C-alpha positions in Angstrom: 26.5 -4.5 -103.2 23.8 -2.5 -104.9 24.6 1.1 -105.5 21.7 3.6 -104.7 20.7 5.7 -107.6 20.7 9.4 -107.1 17.1 9.4 -108.4 16.0 7.0 -105.6 14.0 8.6 -102.8 16.0 9.3 -99.8 13.4 7.8 -97.3 16.0 6.2 -95.1 18.1 9.4 -94.7 18.5 10.4 -90.9 17.3 6.9 -89.6 19.2 4.2 -87.8 18.5 0.8 -88.8 18.2 -1.6 -85.8 20.1 -4.7 -86.6 18.1 -7.9 -86.5 19.4 -10.4 -83.9 20.8 -13.7 -85.1 18.6 -16.7 -85.2 20.8 -18.4 -82.6 19.9 -15.8 -79.9 16.1 -16.5 -80.4 16.8 -20.1 -79.9 18.6 -19.7 -76.6 15.8 -17.4 -75.1 13.0 -19.8 -76.1 14.9 -22.8 -74.8 15.5 -21.1 -71.4 11.7 -20.2 -71.1 10.7 -23.8 -71.7 13.4 -25.2 -69.3 12.1 -22.7 -66.5 8.5 -23.7 -66.9 9.6 -27.4 -66.8 11.5 -26.8 -63.6 8.5 -25.0 -61.9 6.2 -27.9 -63.0 8.5 -30.4 -61.7 8.9 -28.6 -58.4 5.1 -28.2 -58.0 4.8 -31.9 -58.7 7.2 -32.9 -56.1 5.7 -30.7 -53.2 3.8 -33.2 -50.9 0.1 -32.8 -50.5 -1.0 -32.2 -46.8 -3.1 -35.4 -47.2 0.1 -37.4 -47.9 2.1 -36.0 -44.7 3.0 -38.7 -42.1 0.3 -38.7 -39.3 3.1 -39.0 -36.8 4.6 -35.7 -38.0 1.2 -34.0 -37.7 0.6 -35.4 -34.2 4.1 -34.1 -33.2 3.4 -30.6 -34.6 0.1 -30.6 -32.8 1.7 -31.6 -29.6 4.3 -29.0 -29.9 1.6 -26.4 -30.4 -0.4 -27.7 -27.4 2.7 -27.6 -25.3 3.5 -24.1 -26.3 0.0 -22.9 -25.4 0.4 -24.6 -22.0 3.7 -22.9 -21.3 2.2 -19.6 -22.2 -0.7 -20.2 -19.9 1.6 -21.3 -17.0 3.7 -18.2 -17.5 0.5 -16.0 -17.4 -0.7 -17.7 -14.3 2.7 -17.4 -12.5 2.8 -13.7 -13.4 -0.7 -13.3 -11.8 0.2 -15.4 -8.8 3.4 -13.2 -8.2 1.3 -10.1 -8.6 -1.2 -11.5 -6.1 1.6 -12.3 -3.7 2.9 -8.9 -3.8 -0.4 -7.5 -3.2 -0.9 -9.8 -0.2 2.5 -8.8 1.2 1.8 -5.1 0.8 -1.6 -5.6 2.5 0.1 -7.2 5.4 2.8 -4.6 5.9 2.4 -3.0 9.3 2.3 0.8 9.6 4.7 2.9 11.6 1.9 3.7 14.0 1.0 0.0 14.4 4.6 -0.9 15.0 5.0 1.8 17.6 1.8 0.7 19.3 3.1 -2.9 19.6 6.6 -1.9 21.1 7.7 -2.7 24.7 10.8 -1.0 26.1 12.9 -0.6 29.3 11.5 2.3 31.7 14.9 3.7 32.4 18.2 4.1 30.4 20.2 3.0 33.4 19.3 1.4 36.8 20.0 -1.2 39.3 17.5 -4.0 40.0 17.1 -3.9 43.7 13.9 -5.6 44.7 11.8 -8.3 43.2 8.1 -9.0 43.3 6.9 -11.1 46.2 6.4 -11.0 50.0 8.6 -8.6 51.7 8.4 -7.9 55.5 5.2 -9.9 55.8 3.5 -8.0 53.0 3.1 -8.4 49.2 5.6 -6.2 47.3 3.4 -5.9 44.2 6.0 -4.7 41.9 9.9 -4.4 41.3 12.2 -1.6 42.4 14.8 -0.1 40.0 17.3 2.2 41.8 18.4 5.3 39.7 19.5 8.8 40.3 17.0 11.4 41.4 15.6 13.4 38.7 16.4 10.7 35.9 13.5 10.6 33.4 11.5 7.4 33.3 9.5 6.3 30.3 6.5 4.3 29.3 7.2 0.7 28.6 4.3 0.5 26.3 1.7 2.8 24.5 -1.5 3.5 26.3 -3.7 6.0 28.1 -2.8 7.8 31.3 -5.7 7.1 33.9 -3.9 8.4 36.9 -1.2 11.0 37.4 -0.3 12.8 40.6 0.0 11.9 44.3 -1.2 8.4 45.0 -1.1 7.6 48.6 1.8 5.2 49.6 2.9 5.3 45.8 3.8 9.0 46.3 3.7 10.8 43.0 2.9 8.1 40.5 1.6 7.5 36.9 -0.7 4.7 35.8 -0.9 3.9 32.1 -3.7 1.5 30.8 -2.7 -0.4 27.7 -5.0 -1.3 24.8 -5.4 -4.8 26.1 -6.5 -3.5 29.6 -3.2 -4.1 31.2 -2.1 -1.4 33.6 1.4 -0.3 34.5 2.1 1.8 37.6 5.2 4.0 37.9 5.6 5.2 41.6 7.7 7.2 43.9 8.3 9.9 41.3 9.9 13.3 42.1 7.4 14.8 39.7 5.1 13.6 36.9 5.1 15.1 33.4 1.8 13.9 32.0 -1.9 14.4 32.6 -4.9 12.0 33.0 -6.4 11.2 29.6 -3.2 11.6 27.8 -2.3 9.1 25.1 1.4 8.2 25.4 3.8 6.0 23.2 6.4 3.5 24.3 9.5 5.4 25.3 7.7 8.7 26.0 8.9 10.3 29.3 6.3 10.1 32.1 8.0 11.6 35.0 11.3 11.8 37.0 12.7 9.4 39.6 12.2 10.3 43.2 11.5 9.0 46.6 8.0 10.1 47.5 5.4 8.1 49.4 6.4 4.9 51.3 9.9 4.8 49.9 13.3 4.2 51.4 15.5 5.5 48.7 15.6 7.0 45.3 14.1 4.5 42.9 11.3 3.7 40.4 8.7 1.2 41.5 6.9 -0.6 38.6 3.9 -2.7 38.9 2.0 -4.5 36.3 -1.8 -5.4 36.8 -3.6 -7.9 34.6 -7.3 -8.0 35.0 -7.0 -6.0 38.2 -4.5 -8.3 39.9 -0.7 -7.6 40.3 1.6 -10.0 38.6 5.5 -10.3 38.4 6.6 -7.8 35.9 9.9 -9.7 35.2 8.4 -12.7 33.1 5.6 -10.5 31.9 8.1 -8.1 30.2 10.5 -10.8 29.2 7.7 -12.4 27.2 7.5 -9.2 25.3 11.1 -8.8 24.6 12.2 -6.7 27.7 14.6 -8.3 30.1 14.8 -6.1 33.3 17.6 -8.1 34.9 19.8 -7.9 31.9 18.7 -4.5 31.0 18.0 -5.6 27.5 15.1 -4.8 25.1 14.4 -6.1 21.7 16.5 -4.6 18.9 13.5 -4.5 16.6 11.4 -2.9 19.3 14.1 -0.2 19.7 14.1 0.4 15.9 10.3 0.6 15.7 10.2 3.1 18.6 13.0 5.3 16.9 11.0 5.2 13.7 7.9 6.5 15.3 
């Protein structure tokens, strides 16, 4: 080893000399770089060109894409249809007022069916008789307008209600009436009290139904509308609608 003379400039004093890596390390780095580039080149060379792809594969991919679009369109159409259906249902919903206007009910809470429609004592009995205690409130069987209220000859104190379709219902032999001419009434609204005024032979409510000015049998007429006088039954739905109003 050469010994540094004291007279030699001390230009290296205070500096660290970076050791030079051995030649074997340079060889490893260079080799790795070439190998990596080769791999990339080989990989790029092995990737298939789009022109070389099997046409059947392309057709399958295209069909899958078309099917996906079709399913998406169908879902959109179904959503729109469901929305339209809900809109149609909401438009067809009946309001509480309309439901109340369509209700038909029994005229009394409790009664005994005593006399039918038909000829009696050589004359037409143009309605039905429902025996009930004096003073019991009787109600409108259907919504309409009061066209007569008060004393009405042989009917005694009576109330006549004209429905929207022109049908008229007469409630006769009342002890007193509780409505006025021109008043609009709903099904189930109290019209008066049971009595025995006019040509009457006992406390009862006489009910007549006139269609186009002619009296008809109230029993089948009301039964067709959900009210059975003989069984004293009215439609459950009708009762619910009347209660809601």
